[in-house]
C-alpha positions in Angstrom: -57.1 -28.3 -45.1 -60.7 -27.2 -45.3 -60.7 -26.4 -41.6 -57.5 -24.4 -41.8 -58.8 -22.5 -44.9 -61.9 -21.4 -43.0 -59.9 -20.4 -40.0 -57.3 -18.4 -41.9 -60.0 -16.6 -43.9 -61.6 -15.4 -40.7 -58.3 -14.4 -39.0 -56.9 -12.6 -42.1 -60.0 -10.5 -42.3 -59.9 -9.6 -38.6 -56.2 -9.0 -38.6 -56.3 -6.6 -41.6 -59.2 -4.6 -40.2 -57.6 -4.1 -36.8 -54.1 -3.5 -38.3 -55.6 -0.6 -40.2 -57.3 0.9 -37.2 -54.2 0.6 -35.1 -52.0 2.0 -37.8 -54.2 5.0 -38.3 -54.1 5.8 -34.6 -50.3 5.4 -34.5 -49.9 7.6 -37.6 -51.9 10.4 -36.0 -49.8 10.0 -32.8 -46.5 10.4 -34.6 -47.6 13.2 -36.9 -49.6 15.2 -34.4 -48.5 14.5 -30.9 -51.4 15.2 -28.5 -52.8 13.5 -25.4 -55.9 12.6 -27.3 -53.9 10.8 -30.0 -51.8 9.0 -27.4 -55.0 7.8 -25.7 -56.3 6.5 -29.1 -53.1 4.5 -29.6 -53.5 2.9 -26.2 -57.1 2.0 -27.0 -56.5 0.6 -30.5 -53.4 -1.2 -29.2 -55.6 -3.0 -26.7 -58.1 -4.0 -29.3 -55.3 -5.2 -31.7 -53.8 -7.3 -28.9 -57.2 -8.7 -27.9 -57.6 -10.1 -31.4 -54.1 -11.3 -32.1 -53.7 -12.7 -28.6 -57.1 -14.3 -28.3 -56.7 -17.7 -26.5 -59.1 -19.3 -29.0 -56.8 -18.2 -31.9 -53.7 -19.5 -30.1 -55.3 -22.8 -29.4 -56.7 -23.4 -32.9 -53.4 -22.4 -34.5 -51.5 -24.8 -32.3 -54.0 -27.6 -33.0 -53.8 -27.1 -36.7 -50.0 -27.0 -36.7 -50.0 -30.4 -35.0 -51.1 -31.6 -38.5 -48.5 -29.5 -40.3 -47.6 -32.3 -42.8 -51.1 -32.3 -44.0 -51.3 -28.6 -44.7 -50.0 -26.4 -47.5 -46.7 -24.5 -46.9 -48.7 -21.2 -47.2 -51.1 -22.3 -44.5 -48.3 -23.3 -42.2 -46.6 -20.0 -42.6 -49.8 -18.1 -41.8 -50.4 -20.2 -38.7 -46.9 -19.6 -37.4 -47.3 -15.9 -38.1 -50.5 -15.9 -36.1 -48.6 -17.3 -33.1 -45.8 -14.8 -33.5 -48.4 -12.0 -33.5 -50.1 -13.5 -30.5 -46.8 -13.5 -28.5 -46.8 -9.7 -28.7 -49.9 -9.5 -26.6 -51.1 -12.9 -25.4 -54.5 -12.5 -23.8 -53.9 -15.6 -21.7 -52.5 -12.9 -19.3 -54.7 -9.8 -20.1 -53.4 -7.7 -17.2 -49.8 -8.1 -18.5 -50.9 -7.2 -22.0 -52.7 -4.1 -20.9 -49.7 -2.9 -19.0 -47.4 -3.6 -22.0 -49.7 -1.7 -24.4 -49.9 1.3 -22.0 -46.1 1.3 -21.5 -45.5 1.2 -25.3 -47.9 4.1 -25.9 -46.2 6.1 -23.1 -42.8 5.5 -24.5 -43.8 6.4 -28.0 -45.4 9.6 -26.8 -42.3 10.7 -24.9 -40.1 10.2 -27.9 -42.6 11.6 -30.5 -43.0 14.9 -28.5 -39.5 15.3 -27.3 -38.0 18.7 -28.0 -34.2 18.9 -28.3 -32.6 22.0 -26.7 -29.2 23.5 -27.0 -28.2 26.2 -24.4 -31.8 26.3 -23.4 -33.1 27.0 -26.9 -35.2 24.6 -29.0 -33.2 23.0 -31.8 -34.7 20.6 -34.5 -33.2 17.3 -35.5 -32.3 18.7 -38.9 -30.5 21.6 -37.2 -28.6 19.1 -35.1 -27.6 17.2 -38.1 -26.5 20.3 -40.0 -24.4 21.6 -37.1 -22.7 18.2 -36.8 -22.0 18.3 -40.5 -20.5 21.8 -40.6 -19.0 22.7 -37.2 -15.3 22.1 -36.5 -15.5 23.5 -33.0 -15.2 20.4 -30.7 -16.8 22.1 -27.7 -19.8 23.1 -29.8 -20.0 19.7 -31.4 -20.0 18.0 -28.0 -22.8 20.2 -26.8 -24.8 19.5 -29.9 -24.2 15.8 -29.7 -25.1 15.7 -26.1 -28.3 17.7 -26.8 -29.2 15.0 -29.4 -29.0 12.3 -26.6 -31.2 14.1 -24.0 -34.2 12.0 -25.0 -32.4 9.1 -23.4 -32.8 10.2 -19.7 -36.4 11.0 -20.4 -37.0 7.5 -21.9 -34.9 5.5 -19.5 -37.3 5.0 -16.5 -40.1 3.6 -18.6 -37.7 1.7 -20.8 -36.7 -0.5 -17.9 -40.4 -1.1 -17.1 -41.0 -1.9 -20.8 -38.1 -4.3 -20.9 -39.8 -6.4 -18.2 -43.2 -6.3 -19.8 -41.8 -7.3 -23.2 -40.0 -10.2 -21.7 -43.2 -11.1 -19.8 -45.4 -11.3 -22.9 -42.8 -13.4 -24.7 -42.5 -15.8 -21.7 -46.3 -16.2 -21.7 -45.9 -17.8 -25.1 -43.0 -20.0 -24.0 -40.1 -17.8 -25.3 -37.3 -17.3 -22.8 -37.3 -13.6 -23.5 -38.3 -10.9 -25.9 -35.1 -11.2 -27.9 -35.9 -14.8 -28.6 -39.4 -13.7 -29.9 -37.8 -11.1 -32.2 -35.4 -13.6 -33.6 -38.2 -16.1 -34.2 -39.5 -13.7 -36.8 -36.4 -14.6 -38.9 -37.2 -18.3 -38.4 -34.0 -18.7 -36.3 -33.0 -19.5 -32.8 -31.0 -17.1 -30.7 -28.0 -19.3 -31.0 -28.3 -19.3 -34.8 -28.7 -15.6 -34.9 -25.7 -14.9 -32.7 -23.5 -17.3 -34.6 -24.5 -15.6 -37.8 -23.7 -12.2 -36.4 -20.4 -13.4 -34.9 -19.4 -14.8 -38.3 -20.2 -11.4 -39.9 -18.1 -9.7 -37.3 -15.2 -12.0 -37.8 -15.4 -11.6 -41.6 -15.6 -7.8 -41.5 -13.2 -7.2 -38.6 -10.1 -6.7 -40.8 -11.9 -4.2 -43.0 -13.5 -2.5 -40.1 -10.2 -2.1 -38.2 -8.7 -0.5 -41.3 -11.6 1.9 -41.7 -11.5 2.7 -38.0 -7.8 3.4 -38.2 -8.1 5.6 -41.3 -11.1 7.5 -39.9 -9.4 8.3 -36.5 -6.3 9.7 -38.3 -8.5 11.7 -40.7 -10.6 13.1 -37.8 -7.6 13.9 -35.7 -6.2 15.9 -38.7 -9.6 17.6 -39.2 -9.8 18.8 -35.5 -6.1 19.3 -34.9 -6.1 16.7 -32.1 -3.8 13.8 -31.2 -4.9 10.5 -32.8 -7.2 8.8 -30.3 -7.4 5.1 -29.6 -11.2 5.4 -29.6 -13.1 7.8 -31.7 -15.1 10.3 -29.6 -18.7 10.1 -30.8 -19.1 13.8 -31.2 -16.3 13.8 -33.8 -18.6 11.9 -36.2 -21.1 13.9 -38.3 -23.8 11.3 -37.9 -25.3 11.6 -34.4 -25.9 7.9 -34.2 -22.6 6.9 -35.8 -24.7 4.8 -38.2 -22.2 6.0 -40.8 -19.1 8.1 -40.8 -19.9 10.7 -43.5 -18.1 13.7 -45.0 -14.6 12.4 -44.4 -13.8 11.8 -48.0 -13.7 15.3 -49.6 -13.6 14.0 -53.2 -16.9 12.2 -52.6 -18.8 15.0 -50.9 -21.5 16.1 -53.3 -23.7 18.3 -51.0 -22.9 21.5 -53.0 -24.6 20.0 -56.1 -28.0 19.9 -54.4 -28.0 23.7 -54.1 -31.0 25.1 -56.0 -33.1 22.0 -55.7 -36.3 21.8 -53.5 -37.4 19.3 -51.0 -40.3 18.3 -53.3 -37.8 17.6 -56.1 -35.9 15.3 -53.7 -38.9 13.0 -53.1 -40.3 13.1 -56.6 -36.9 12.2 -58.0 -36.8 9.2 -55.5 -40.1 8.0 -56.9 -38.8 8.4 -60.5 -36.0 5.9 -59.6 -38.6 3.2 -59.1 -40.8 4.1 -62.1 -37.7 4.1 -64.3 -37.3 0.4 -63.4 -40.8 -0.3 -64.5 -42.7 0.0 -61.2 -46.0 1.9 -61.1 -46.2 5.4 -59.5 -47.1 5.6 -55.9 -50.8 5.9 -55.2 -52.2 9.5 -55.2 -53.1 8.9 -51.5 -49.4 8.8 -50.7 -48.9 12.4 -51.7 -52.1 13.5 -49.9 -51.6 11.6 -46.6 -47.8 11.5 -46.1 -46.0 14.0 -43.9 -42.8 14.7 -45.8 -41.4 18.1 -44.8 -40.1 19.9 -41.7 -42.6 21.7 -39.6 -42.4 25.5 -39.7 -40.4 27.0 -36.7 -43.5 28.5 -35.2 -45.7 25.4 -35.6 -47.5 24.3 -32.5 -47.8 20.8 -33.9 -45.2 18.2 -32.9 -44.2 15.2 -34.9 -41.7 12.4 -34.7 -38.5 13.5 -36.6 -37.2 10.0 -37.6 -37.9 9.0 -41.2 -40.2 6.0 -41.6 -42.6 4.4 -44.1 -46.0 2.9 -43.3 -48.3 0.3 -44.8 -51.4 1.6 -43.1 -54.0 -0.9 -44.4 -51.9 -3.7 -45.9 -53.4 -2.6 -49.2 -52.7 0.6 -51.1 -52.6 3.2 -48.3 -48.8 3.7 -48.1 -47.4 6.8 -46.3 -44.1 8.2 -45.3 -43.0 10.4 -42.4 -39.9 12.5 -43.2 -38.5 16.0 -42.8 -36.9 16.4 -46.2 -34.4 19.1 -46.9 -32.5 19.5 -50.2 -29.2 17.9 -49.4 -27.4 14.6 -50.1 -28.4 13.0 -46.8 -32.1 13.5 -47.4 -31.7 12.5 -51.1 -30.4 9.1 -50.0 -32.9 8.8 -47.2 -35.9 9.5 -49.5 -34.7 6.7 -51.8 -34.4 4.4 -48.8 -37.8 5.1 -47.5 -39.5 4.6 -50.8 -37.7 1.3 -50.9 -40.0 0.3 -48.1 -43.0 1.7 -49.9 -42.3 -0.2 -53.1 -41.6 -3.4 -51.2 -45.1 -2.9 -49.6 -46.5 -2.5 -53.1 -44.6 -5.6 -54.3 -46.4 -8.0 -52.0 -49.8 -6.2 -51.9 -51.4 -8.8 -54.2 -54.2 -11.4 -53.9 -51.9 -14.4 -53.5 -50.2 -12.9 -50.5 -52.4 -13.2 -47.4 -52.7 -10.1 -45.1 -50.9 -12.1 -42.4 -47.8 -12.3 -44.5 -47.7 -8.8 -45.9 -45.1 -7.6 -43.4 -42.3 -9.1 -45.5 -40.2 -12.2 -45.5 -38.4 -11.1 -42.4 -37.9 -7.8 -40.5 -34.4 -7.4 -41.9 -35.6 -7.7 -45.5 -37.1 -4.2 -45.5 -34.0 -2.5 -44.3 -32.0 -4.5 -46.8 -34.2 -3.2 -49.7 -33.9 0.3 -48.4 -30.2 0.2 -48.0 -29.7 -1.4 -51.4 -31.6 1.5 -53.1 -29.9 4.1 -50.9 -26.5 2.8 -52.1 -27.7 2.7 -55.7 -28.9 6.3 -55.5 -25.4 7.4 -54.5 -23.7 6.0 -57.6 -22.2 8.6 -60.0 -24.0 7.5 -63.2 -27.4 7.8 -61.5 -26.5 11.2 -60.0 -25.5 12.4 -63.4 -28.7 11.1 -65.0 -30.7 13.1 -62.5 -28.8 16.3 -63.3 -27.2 16.5 -59.9 -23.6 15.9 -61.0 -22.5 17.4 -64.3 -22.1 15.1 -67.3 -18.3 15.9 -67.4 -17.9 15.1 -63.7 -14.8 12.9 -63.3 -15.2 10.9 -60.1 -12.3 9.6 -58.0 -13.6 6.0 -57.9 -11.4 5.0 -54.9 -12.7 8.0 -53.0 -16.3 7.1 -53.8 -15.7 3.4 -52.8 -14.1 4.5 -49.5 -17.1 6.8 -48.9 -19.4 3.9 -49.5 -17.5 1.8 -47.0 -17.6 4.5 -44.4 -21.3 5.2 -45.0 -22.9 1.9 -45.4 -23.2 -1.8 -44.8 -19.8 -2.5 -43.2 -20.6 -0.2 -40.3 -24.3 -1.2 -40.2 -23.5 -4.9 -39.8 -20.9 -4.2 -37.1 -23.4 -2.0 -35.3 -26.3 -4.4 -35.5 -24.2 -7.4 -34.5 -23.0 -5.5 -31.5 -26.5 -4.3 -30.6 -28.1 -7.7 -30.8 -25.4 -9.2 -28.6 -26.2 -6.5 -26.0 -29.9 -7.2 -26.4 -29.3 -10.9 -25.8 -27.3 -10.2 -22.7 -29.4 -7.4 -21.2 -32.9 -8.0 -22.5 -33.3 -4.3 -23.6 -34.2 -3.7 -27.2 -32.8 -0.2 -27.3 -30.1 1.4 -25.2 -31.2 4.5 -23.3 -28.0 6.4 -23.7 -24.9 5.7 -25.8 -21.3 5.7 -24.6 -19.2 8.6 -25.7 -16.5 6.8 -27.7 -16.4 4.4 -30.6 -13.9 1.7 -29.9 -12.8 -1.0 -32.3 -14.3 -3.3 -33.2 -17.8 -2.3 -32.2 -19.8 0.9 -32.7 -22.0 2.7 -30.2 -25.6 1.8 -30.1 -28.0 4.8 -29.8 -31.7 5.3 -29.1 -33.7 5.7 -32.3 -37.0 4.6 -33.7 -36.8 1.9 -36.4 -36.9 3.3 -39.9 -39.9 1.0 -40.7 -43.1 1.2 -38.7 -45.0 -2.1 -38.9 -47.5 -1.6 -36.1 
């Protein structure tokens, strides 16, 4: 145990230092996209991989795990995490790792700097979302939806290269493919993961089919079209079909956000957590986060997907958003701060740096989605002064809206996505199909909400 304690003290210190440097570089690259910042990401990524994938660290971790029964559970978890980290960039094959780091940086740069265009004119992600929310012209909707997917062709060539490189680094550490490595982060095998997802799909299928049937009839009525067997993706207000919003008129509360500011949205989200007894976010959060849309004439480019970052695995927590005063961003802000407060929850001395990325990757999204759902409840909205005190909700309507906007669709989508990943070895699809068939939902290209590294 003394040997492992010395080893873990050294590796935790090195890991935290390089994690911070790498995160700082990536933060600059997503908030101010320039060739210089992209180059910095590639450089820090190589240094980060050189440490995590050091053959000496791999060998020592494996040797110590050979005596697992003699070690504390906390030590064992850290050693296993070291090997998972190493598998992302094993320096037993440095040429492969350098290529992978370069390809990741290139892919991120393409996505971060991508400018959407509609009829040859620049259009922001928020403008795309707003048009999909308001337009009833199917030709316009299709054009807007297709504009939102044009990043796919730009990303596709390098994505295929990246797929092979990701599979390559995983195989270097004896995983059959990159999907197996990702699943190992949950402490599961691919067979166990796929069985769990299949079980979820089987359990939710009856409900999903009912929701799908109701939605396609509702959408056909809205657009004065015949009822389709499969829902055209551009009929859905959410460009990723992550949720099917705005179909239940009695649960649409957007008008109640009129008169509020974007700053009020994020400050109210923080108050949700402080009202539960959590401490306020650190002052650095407000100074260093990038929370609002860029001005139309801004020369700076930034990634438009909401995310939350634990820069130094200590108290430097930041969020990247483009908040506008509407219901969508109200719920998103609560979701993102769920990540931030989860970061805060395990930033304490008894949790080693190696374990401060959470119990499993899905936990973070689970926390975020739980709070997002809580923030949409009528009593909370009334307590924040959004809904009037005398508001009489149609509870069936709100429950239906929750079902169309939340976990049922998310589980079906994620189950379908992971099955495709297992089959194809690609972690993100370059371009979605145009229709949403039962019982699966289209998978689209998007950055993960949470940025770990």
